[in-house]
N, C-alpha and C positions, 0 to 999 in steps of 0.2 A: 253859646259856647259849643265846641266840637262834641262835648259829652252829651249834648242834647240831641244829636243826630242819631239815627238808627245805626247799629253796628256796621252794616255794609257801607252806609253813607259816610260814617266816620273814617273808614279805611280809604274811601275815595277822596275824602276831604284831605287826609294826610298826604296822599299821593299828589294831588293837584297843588296843594300848598307848597310842597317841596319843589315841584317842577317850576312853578311860577317864582318862588323865592330865589331859587338858583339862577333862573333866567334873568331876573332883575339884577342880582349881584354880579352876574357874568357880563352884563351889558347887552345881552341879547334883546332885552326889553329896555330901551334907553330912557333916560329922564325925558319927560314930555310926551312919551308914547301914550296912546289912549287904549284902554282895554274895553272891549265890548262884551257884555254878559252873554249874549246869544252866541257869539263866536267862541267863547270859552266853553259854553255848554256843548257845542258841536265838536270842538277840538278834543276835549277830554271825555266826551260821552258820559257826562254826569248831569244831575238835575240842577235846576236853577237854585235850589236851596243850598246845595253843596257849594256852588260858585259864590253865592252871597256870603256864606260863612267864611270861605277862603278870603274873599275881599275884605270882610270885617277884620280878620286877623291881620292881613297885610296893612290895613289902615291903622290898626292899633300899634304897629311897630314903625309907622312912618313911611312905609313903602309907597303908598298910594293916597290920593285924595280925590274927592268928588267935586267937580266944578259945574256950576249951572251952564247949560248950553254946550258943554264940552264932554262931560262924562267922567269916567274913572281914569285918572292920569297918574303915570309913574312919577314919583318925586325924586329929586337929587339925593345923593347919599348923605349929605349933611343933615337931612331930616330923619335919618334912620335911627332906631334905638340900637346902637352898636353893642350894648351890653346884653341884649337878648340872646340866649344860647342858640336859638334857631338861626338868627342872623349870622352869628359866628360860624355855625355849621355850614350855612350856604356860602359864606364868603370863603371858607376853607375849601369848598368844592369848586370854586370858581377860578378863573385865571388870575385873580388878585390874591391868591392864598398867601403869597410871600409877604405882601404888605400887611395883611391881617395878622400873620404870625409875628411880624416885627412889632406891630402896635401893641399886641397883647403881651408880648415879652417885655416891652417897655413898661406897660402897666404893672405886670407882675413884679418887675424889678423895683418899682416904687412902693408896692404894697406888701409883698410877702416877706421881705427882710424885716420890716417893722412888725409884721404879725409874729414873726419868730421871736423878735425882741420882747414883745408883750407876752407871748406864751411862756417865756422863761420865768416870768414873775407871777403868772396867773395859773399855770397848769397844775393839776393835781398830781400827786406822786404816782398813782396807778396809771394815769393817762400818759405821763412822761415815760414810764417804763414800757407801756404799750407802743409808744412811738419809737423807742429804741429797738424794740422787737420787730416792728414793722420795717425799719431800715435794714435790719439783718435779713429779713425775708426778701426784700428788694435785691439785696446783694446776691443772695442765692439764685433768685430768678434771673437776674441779669447775667450772672456767670453761666447759667445753664442755657441761655438763649431762649428762655420761655417768654416770648414777647407779650402774649395775652395776659399771663400772670403778672408780669412786670408792670404792664399798663394799669391793671386793677389796683395793684399795690401803690403805684405812683400817685394815682388819683386819690386814694385813701390817705396817703401820707400828707399831701398838701391840704386836703380837706380838714384833717385833724389839726393841723397847725393853725388854719384860719379859725376853727372852732375854739381852740385853746387860747387864741388871742383875747377872747372875751369881748371882741368888738363885733356887734351885730351887723354892721355894714360890711366888714371884711368877710364875715360868714356868707353873706349873700353872693359873694364872688365865686363860691365853690363850683357852681354849675358852669360858669364861664371857663374856669380853669380846666374842669373835666372835659369840656368840649374841645379846647385847644390841645390837650394831651391826646385825646382820642383822635383828633384830626391829624396830628403829627404821625400817629401810628397808621392811620388809614391811607394817608397820602405818601407814605414811605419817606418821611422826613425825620426818621429816628433810626439809628443804627440797629442792626440785628442784635449785637451785643453792646449794651451801654458801656461807654468809656469808664474805665476804673475810677477816674477822677470824679465823675458824676456819682458813682456809687459811694465813694468815700465822702463826698460832700453831704450827701443825704445823711450818712451816719454821723458826721460832725455836727450837723444842725440838730439832730435828735439828741445827741450826747450833751451838747451845750445847753439845750433846753432842760434836760434832766438835771444838769449841774446848776441850773438857774443862772447861767452866764449869758445874759442877754446880748452883750456886745459881741461875743464870739458867735452866737446863734445868728445875729444879723449879718456879720461879715461872711459867714459860711453860706448863708442864703444868697447874698449878693454874688458870691463866686459861682454858686450853682446856677443862677439866672444868666450870668455872663457865659458860663460854660455851655448852657443850653443854646444860647444864641449863636455862639461860635460853631457849635455842632450843626445847627440848622444851616448856617451860612455855608459851611463846607459842603453839605449835601446839595443845596440848591445851585451852588457853583458847578458842581459835577453834572447836574442835570440840565444846566444851561438856563435855569429860571432866573429871574431878576427880582430884586427887592423894590424896584420902581423908585419913584421920586419921594 
């Protein structure tokens, strides 16, 4: 694991891993391409141990495989672990970011409304009150145009709903959702001032959970997911990007 590398090597490992991961997601290194360890050592000016560790990580998420008489080969995207937060981050940094945003938003639309419905019946009183307070802080940050603060609160809001659902598999999606929210922010696919409808829907989700109205919580979360997708669609139409096939 990367933690076993010396501190300097660990930093180099992270840099090389990000560069190779992004290059694969961007198609710069196409499926079927062969990676040569010595070439990678020279290109990135790192040791063979760093390169081997990078390749181990890439293999663990389905990006590469080693074939006899061929070497280390890039695998097609259908073999990738698309739930890995690193993969999501690299895909968001690539030319395929819109396709990635669309697929994750569709996943969120399938999961988060049901998580909100479950949370309404399982959340504790204090946790529900905290969620309402969090929505109020989001409103204030959004109105003030404090993008960094709003992002932090938005990540925490959705994390708490997944946790409150009581479903351990839903909870495991929190890092994935944090990556996509961060990616929207970093790649300017989020308005400077969140739309008032989005702020209101966050408040409605929290209030419905507090009232233990699962059906209303689910409906409000569906509306929030739809609003987020419409918001992104409007921005990428303005920038000329395409959602692809």
